C-alpha angles and dihedrals in degrees: 000000000000091000093054092047089049091052092048091049091051091048091052094046096047091042092053092046091050091049091047091052090048088053091051090051091048091049092049090050091048092063113104120238094269094050093045093044092048092054092048093044093051092050092044093052090049092051094047092047090048092050091050093048099041098042095032093231132140119209114232090217109028093184091055090048090051091049093049095046090045091054091049092048095047095046091040087054091056091048095047096045091056093040089059093042090052092050090056096041093046093049089047090052091049089064086071111085100236136106109306094218091055091045090049089053091050090049092050092047091050093050092046091049089050088052090054093049090045092054090046089052090048090056088069094053119098114264092001131105140192116257126194086201089061090051088054092049091046091049091048090056090049091047093052093049093047092048093049092050092047091051093047092051091046091052091047090050091050090051091050091048091048091049090052090049091052091049091050092050093046095046108031116191 
């Protein structure tokens, strides 16, 4: 009975976390161009200033440095949002007792489909547009998270199997 309650609790927790992350992504995509740009610009300026102060460098072309760092931050944001979403969705899916590879594929497909719908939603927001490149970046973040989780679970399963083999050899029936 404990095991089933434990699985249900995990399913609820990971389901709520996945929905919360989806809400964060939706909120970020609902910001108009000025709001979104302001958030990115503030973070970009902070990063460039930090690089200059910590490493005692001055960029020859500060505008170019700002543009490059801004691109990295904006695209990194896409990647990381969907990385986190995929962690929650994949762990939610793993509470279902089916093949983990299949569940990982379903998780990845779900996150990629959400990326498509998110970009579609964004196309209706003032000064924003839908980008297939962003869908690719989002899906890449989801793919990496799903792959890492699949590998971690495979390694853990091998260790459990090896431990069981050692116990069988040590204590033959």
